[in-house]
KEKE-3310 file (N, C-alpha, C; in steps of 0.2 Angstrom, whole numbers, plus 5000, padded with zeros to 4 digits):
npx = (5319:5302:5296:5284:5270:5264:5251:5236:5220:5220:5232:5239:5251:5249:5260:5269:5266:5274:5286:5289:5286:5273:5276:5288:5283:5274:5284:5293:5282:5281:5292:5291:5281:5283:5288:5278:5272:5258:5247:5242:5244:5255:5264:5260:5262:5270:5272:5271:5262:5260:5254:5253:5257:5252:5258:5250:5236:5222:5211:5210:5210:5202:5205:5200:5209:5224:5228:5232:5242:5245:5252:5261:5270:5271:5263:5247:5232:5236:5237:5224:5213:5219:5223:5209:5205:5214:5209:5197:5197:5206:5195:5188:5195:5210:5226:5234:5244:5242:5233:5231:5233:5227:5224:5214:5217:5235:5241:5240:5225:5224:5218:5213:5201:5189:5194:5196:5191:5201:5211:5207:5206:5220:5226:5219:5223:5235:5230:5223:5232:5241:5229:5228:5241:5240:5227:5216:5202:5194:5189:5188:5179:5180:5169:5159:5164:5175:5167:5159:5168:5174:5163:5158:5146:5133:5127:5120:5128:5123:5113:5122:5129:5130:5127:5137:5145:5147:5163:5171:5181:5180:5173:5165:5164:5156:5158:5158:5170:5185:5185:5174:5168:5175:5170:5156:5151:5141:5138:5145:5141:5134:5146:5150:5141:5141:5156:5153:5145:5153:5163:5155:5153:5167:5170:5163:5166:5180:5180:5189:5184:5185:5180:5179:5169:5169:5166:5162:5169:5178:5186)
npy = (5149:5150:5149:5155:5153:5163:5162:5156:5157:5144:5141:5148:5148:5152:5160:5155:5160:5159:5160:5170:5187:5199:5209:5207:5195:5203:5210:5201:5195:5205:5207:5197:5199:5213:5214:5208:5201:5198:5201:5214:5226:5228:5234:5246:5253:5264:5262:5249:5248:5242:5242:5251:5253:5249:5233:5225:5228:5234:5238:5237:5247:5246:5250:5251:5254:5259:5279:5292:5297:5290:5280:5287:5289:5277:5273:5270:5281:5294:5313:5322:5314:5305:5314:5316:5303:5303:5311:5306:5295:5300:5306:5294:5290:5282:5286:5287:5280:5268:5259:5247:5249:5248:5242:5234:5230:5232:5238:5254:5255:5261:5277:5276:5268:5257:5242:5227:5209:5199:5205:5208:5195:5190:5200:5197:5185:5192:5202:5192:5186:5198:5200:5189:5189:5203:5200:5208:5215:5222:5229:5243:5245:5254:5262:5259:5250:5242:5235:5229:5221:5213:5207:5198:5204:5216:5225:5240:5254:5262:5250:5243:5249:5253:5243:5230:5218:5201:5194:5181:5177:5190:5205:5217:5234:5246:5260:5276:5281:5291:5300:5302:5308:5319:5325:5325:5332:5334:5320:5318:5317:5306:5296:5299:5294:5279:5276:5277:5268:5259:5258:5258:5244:5241:5244:5234:5222:5224:5230:5245:5254:5269:5282:5298:5313:5320:5331:5328:5340:5346:5349)
npz = (4866:4858:4842:4831:4819:4806:4797:4794:4800:4807:4809:4814:4830:4846:4854:4869:4885:4895:4891:4884:4883:4881:4873:4868:4859:4852:4845:4839:4829:4823:4816:4807:4799:4792:4780:4773:4758:4752:4746:4732:4738:4745:4735:4732:4744:4755:4769:4781:4792:4807:4819:4837:4853:4871:4874:4883:4884:4890:4883:4864:4851:4834:4818:4801:4791:4787:4783:4772:4781:4789:4781:4778:4789:4794:4806:4816:4815:4815:4813:4810:4812:4821:4832:4836:4841:4850:4860:4860:4870:4880:4885:4890:4899:4897:4892:4877:4876:4882:4878:4865:4849:4833:4815:4803:4789:4785:4777:4767:4756:4739:4737:4749:4748:4751:4760:4750:4748:4746:4752:4765:4769:4769:4779:4790:4797:4804:4812:4822:4828:4833:4843:4852:4856:4865:4872:4877:4887:4882:4865:4855:4841:4826:4815:4802:4791:4797:4808:4800:4793:4805:4809:4800:4791:4785:4791:4797:4804:4815:4819:4825:4837:4853:4862:4870:4861:4856:4850:4843:4856:4862:4870:4861:4856:4846:4837:4829:4817:4819:4810:4803:4812:4812:4798:4800:4813:4823:4827:4837:4849:4849:4848:4861:4869:4866:4869:4885:4887:4882:4893:4905:4906:4906:4918:4926:4923:4926:4937:4935:4929:4922:4917:4910:4914:4900:4889:4870:4861:4853:4839)
capx = (5311:5297:5292:5277:5269:5260:5249:5229:5219:5222:5238:5244:5253:5249:5268:5268:5266:5280:5294:5288:5282:5270:5280:5294:5280:5273:5289:5293:5276:5279:5297:5289:5277:5284:5289:5272:5269:5253:5243:5246:5245:5263:5267:5259:5261:5275:5276:5269:5258:5257:5250:5257:5253:5255:5257:5245:5235:5214:5207:5212:5206:5203:5200:5198:5215:5229:5225:5238:5244:5246:5255:5267:5272:5270:5260:5239:5229:5241:5235:5219:5210:5222:5221:5201:5203:5216:5202:5189:5202:5206:5189:5187:5202:5214:5230:5235:5249:5238:5228:5234:5229:5229:5219:5212:5223:5240:5245:5235:5222:5224:5213:5209:5195:5188:5198:5195:5190:5208:5216:5206:5209:5228:5230:5215:5229:5238:5227:5220:5239:5239:5224:5231:5246:5238:5222:5211:5196:5188:5188:5181:5179:5180:5169:5156:5169:5179:5164:5156:5173:5176:5157:5155:5138:5133:5122:5121:5131:5116:5110:5129:5132:5126:5129:5142:5144:5152:5166:5178:5180:5181:5168:5167:5159:5156:5156:5160:5178:5185:5188:5167:5166:5177:5165:5148:5152:5134:5139:5150:5136:5132:5151:5152:5136:5145:5160:5152:5140:5159:5166:5152:5156:5173:5169:5160:5171:5187:5182:5193:5180:5188:5176:5178:5163:5170:5162:5168:5165:5182:5186)
capy = (5155:5147:5154:5155:5152:5168:5159:5155:5157:5139:5138:5151:5146:5155:5161:5153:5168:5158:5159:5177:5195:5200:5215:5201:5193:5207:5213:5194:5195:5212:5206:5191:5202:5217:5214:5206:5202:5193:5206:5220:5233:5229:5236:5255:5256:5268:5259:5243:5251:5236:5245:5253:5253:5245:5225:5219:5233:5229:5241:5238:5250:5243:5253:5251:5253:5267:5281:5293:5299:5283:5277:5291:5290:5271:5274:5270:5286:5298:5317:5326:5309:5302:5318:5314:5297:5304:5314:5301:5290:5303:5306:5287:5287:5282:5289:5283:5274:5263:5255:5246:5252:5244:5243:5228:5230:5235:5244:5258:5254:5267:5283:5277:5264:5251:5237:5221:5204:5197:5209:5207:5186:5192:5202:5193:5181:5195:5205:5186:5185:5204:5199:5182:5190:5208:5199:5215:5215:5224:5231:5248:5245:5261:5263:5253:5244:5238:5230:5224:5216:5209:5201:5197:5206:5220:5229:5247:5255:5261:5243:5238:5253:5255:5238:5226:5211:5196:5192:5176:5179:5195:5210:5221:5242:5249:5268:5280:5281:5299:5303:5303:5313:5326:5328:5325:5333:5330:5313:5316:5316:5297:5293:5298:5288:5271:5276:5278:5261:5253:5262:5255:5237:5240:5243:5228:5217:5225:5235:5248:5258:5277:5286:5305:5315:5325:5329:5328:5344:5347:5346)
capz = (4864:4853:4838:4831:4813:4805:4793:4793:4809:4811:4809:4820:4835:4851:4860:4877:4890:4901:4887:4881:4888:4876:4870:4863:4855:4846:4841:4834:4826:4818:4811:4804:4794:4791:4773:4769:4752:4750:4742:4729:4742:4745:4728:4733:4752:4757:4776:4783:4797:4811:4826:4842:4861:4876:4872:4887:4886:4890:4878:4859:4846:4828:4812:4796:4786:4786:4778:4768:4785:4794:4776:4778:4793:4797:4814:4816:4818:4815:4809:4813:4814:4825:4838:4840:4843:4857:4864:4864:4873:4886:4889:4893:4905:4895:4886:4870:4877:4888:4874:4858:4842:4825:4810:4800:4784:4788:4770:4764:4750:4735:4737:4753:4746:4757:4759:4745:4751:4747:4756:4771:4772:4769:4785:4795:4803:4808:4817:4827:4833:4838:4849:4856:4861:4869:4877:4878:4890:4878:4860:4852:4833:4822:4809:4799:4785:4802:4812:4796:4793:4808:4811:4793:4790:4781:4794:4796:4810:4820:4821:4829:4841:4859:4865:4869:4855:4856:4844:4846:4865:4864:4871:4857:4857:4838:4837:4822:4815:4820:4801:4802:4817:4809:4793:4804:4821:4828:4827:4842:4854:4848:4851:4867:4871:4865:4875:4891:4886:4885:4900:4912:4904:4906:4925:4927:4920:4931:4943:4935:4924:4924:4911:4914:4911:4897:4882:4864:4856:4850:4833)
cpx = (5309:5295:5285:5275:5263:5256:5240:5226:5220:5226:5243:5244:5254:5258:5266:5270:5272:5284:5296:5284:5279:5273:5286:5289:5277:5278:5293:5288:5277:5287:5295:5284:5278:5285:5284:5272:5263:5247:5246:5245:5252:5265:5267:5260:5269:5277:5270:5266:5254:5254:5254:5253:5256:5252:5253:5240:5225:5209:5212:5208:5208:5199:5201:5205:5219:5226:5233:5244:5249:5252:5262:5272:5275:5267:5252:5239:5232:5236:5229:5214:5211:5222:5214:5201:5207:5212:5197:5193:5203:5200:5187:5191:5207:5220:5231:5240:5248:5234:5234:5230:5232:5224:5218:5217:5230:5245:5238:5231:5223:5219:5210:5202:5195:5192:5194:5196:5197:5211:5214:5208:5216:5230:5224:5220:5233:5234:5224:5227:5240:5235:5224:5236:5244:5233:5218:5205:5192:5191:5183:5185:5175:5176:5164:5160:5172:5174:5159:5160:5174:5169:5154:5149:5138:5128:5123:5126:5128:5114:5115:5130:5126:5123:5134:5141:5150:5157:5174:5175:5183:5175:5170:5161:5163:5154:5160:5168:5178:5185:5180:5164:5169:5173:5157:5150:5146:5136:5143:5145:5135:5141:5150:5147:5138:5150:5158:5148:5148:5161:5162:5153:5161:5175:5168:5162:5178:5188:5188:5190:5183:5184:5175:5171:5165:5169:5167:5166:5171:5184:5193)
cpy = (5151:5151:5153:5155:5159:5165:5159:5156:5151:5137:5142:5148:5149:5154:5160:5157:5166:5158:5167:5183:5196:5205:5210:5197:5196:5210:5206:5194:5200:5210:5201:5194:5208:5218:5208:5207:5200:5196:5212:5226:5234:5234:5244:5257:5260:5265:5253:5247:5244:5239:5248:5253:5248:5237:5222:5224:5230:5232:5241:5241:5247:5248:5248:5247:5261:5271:5285:5296:5296:5278:5280:5290:5282:5270:5274:5276:5290:5305:5320:5321:5306:5307:5318:5310:5297:5306:5311:5296:5293:5303:5299:5285:5286:5286:5284:5278:5269:5258:5252:5247:5249:5246:5234:5227:5234:5239:5249:5255:5261:5271:5282:5273:5259:5245:5230:5215:5199:5201:5208:5199:5189:5194:5200:5191:5185:5199:5199:5187:5191:5201:5193:5184:5197:5206:5204:5213:5217:5226:5236:5247:5250:5261:5257:5248:5238:5233:5227:5220:5209:5202:5199:5199:5212:5224:5235:5248:5257:5256:5240:5241:5253:5249:5233:5219:5208:5195:5189:5177:5184:5202:5216:5227:5244:5257:5272:5281:5288:5303:5306:5306:5318:5329:5327:5327:5332:5322:5312:5313:5306:5291:5294:5294:5282:5272:5277:5271:5259:5255:5258:5248:5235:5238:5238:5222:5217:5227:5241:5255:5266:5283:5292:5307:5323:5324:5330:5333:5348:5345:5341)
cpz = (4858:4848:4837:4821:4811:4797:4795:4800:4811:4811:4813:4825:4840:4854:4867:4881:4895:4898:4885:4883:4879:4872:4867:4858:4849:4841:4836:4828:4821:4813:4806:4797:4793:4784:4769:4761:4747:4746:4738:4735:4743:4741:4730:4739:4753:4764:4778:4791:4803:4816:4832:4849:4865:4875:4877:4890:4887:4889:4870:4855:4839:4823:4806:4791:4785:4781:4776:4775:4788:4787:4777:4783:4796:4805:4811:4819:4820:4813:4813:4816:4820:4833:4840:4842:4851:4863:4865:4869:4880:4889:4893:4898:4903:4889:4882:4871:4883:4884:4868:4853:4834:4820:4807:4794:4788:4780:4769:4756:4747:4735:4741:4752:4750:4755:4755:4749:4752:4750:4763:4774:4771:4774:4790:4800:4807:4814:4824:4831:4836:4846:4853:4859:4866:4874:4880:4883:4885:4871:4856:4846:4830:4818:4806:4795:4792:4805:4805:4793:4797:4810:4805:4792:4786:4784:4794:4803:4815:4823:4826:4835:4847:4862:4866:4864:4855:4849:4847:4853:4867:4865:4867:4859:4848:4841:4829:4823:4814:4814:4800:4805:4815:4804:4797:4812:4825:4828:4835:4847:4854:4849:4858:4871:4871:4870:4882:4893:4888:4891:4906:4912:4907:4914:4929:4929:4924:4937:4941:4930:4927:4919:4913:4909:4905:4889:4876:4859:4855:4845:4833)
residu = (MET:GLN:GLY:PHE:LEU:PHE:GLY:THR:GLU:GLU:GLN:ALA:THR:PRO:VAL:PRO:VAL:ASP:THR:GLU:SER:SER:SER:GLU:SER:LEU:ALA:LEU:LEU:TYR:ASN:ALA:ALA:LYS:GLU:CYS:ARG:LYS:CYS:ARG:LEU:ALA:GLU:THR:ARG:LEU:ASN:PHE:VAL:PHE:GLY:GLU:GLY:ASN:PRO:SER:ALA:ASP:LEU:VAL:VAL:ILE:GLY:GLU:ALA:PRO:GLY:ALA:ASP:GLU:ASP:ALA:SER:GLY:ARG:PRO:PHE:VAL:GLY:ARG:SER:GLY:GLN:LEU:LEU:ASP:LYS:ILE:LEU:LEU:ALA:ALA:GLY:PHE:LEU:ARG:GLU:ASP:VAL:PHE:ILE:CYS:ASN:ILE:LEU:LYS:CYS:ARG:PRO:PRO:GLY:ASN:ARG:ASN:PRO:LEU:PRO:GLY:GLU:ILE:GLU:CYS:CYS:ARG:PRO:LEU:LEU:TYR:ARG:GLN:LEU:GLN:ILE:VAL:LYS:PRO:LYS:ILE:ILE:LEU:VAL:LEU:GLY:LYS:VAL:ALA:ALA:ASN:THR:LEU:PHE:GLU:ASN:SER:LEU:SER:LEU:GLY:SER:MET:ARG:GLY:GLU:VAL:LYS:LYS:TRP:LYS:GLU:TYR:ASP:CYS:PHE:ILE:THR:TYR:HIS:PRO:ALA:ALA:LEU:LEU:ARG:ASN:PRO:ASN:TRP:LYS:HIS:GLY:CYS:TRP:ASP:ASP:ILE:GLN:ILE:MET:MET:ARG:HIS:TYR:ALA:GLN:ILE:SER:GLY:GLN:GLY:ASN:ALA:HIS:LYS:MET:PRO:LEU:ASN:ASP:ASP)
# end
């Protein structure tokens, strides 16, 4: 079984699909990265939050960083924010276990502050490897910080929503972070518009579009 390197994007060696399943590859990646101490977040984290879900998912969901609930549990998007994400996914026709969910950072920044550039650079190769293994058809990016980080810009969330945006080889859609929707419930209508646009695109490229007509009106 061939291994891989966990280094820079250029150094990362893809795991051959003919010798390992995506599940095995993700497990190997987790074991290689779970003790990461490349930045100071390792000193304050409770748990390394790798991500979870279908290792061959058509949809990958990417947030910014773990929060307090995620740091305590070691799982991405739990608590009220995670419950709302589950409802958003269900409205789009996906169960949580159908998709792969992760964050750009794998450790919680103290006080839930925004990720620092050095922290992002340490975690970026790990995110790239996750995507190389899962090979999603589409990516849902949650929130302005995550979108600015992936696309390396400083644009407003509003200017990035509502259309497919190409990042590397992936078709991406950007919408509100569930935590922002909990603070501003009136934004849920805009989020649902974004999800419907994403699902129409998914239907076009896969023939498997399955968006439900379910409004996001629950907290």
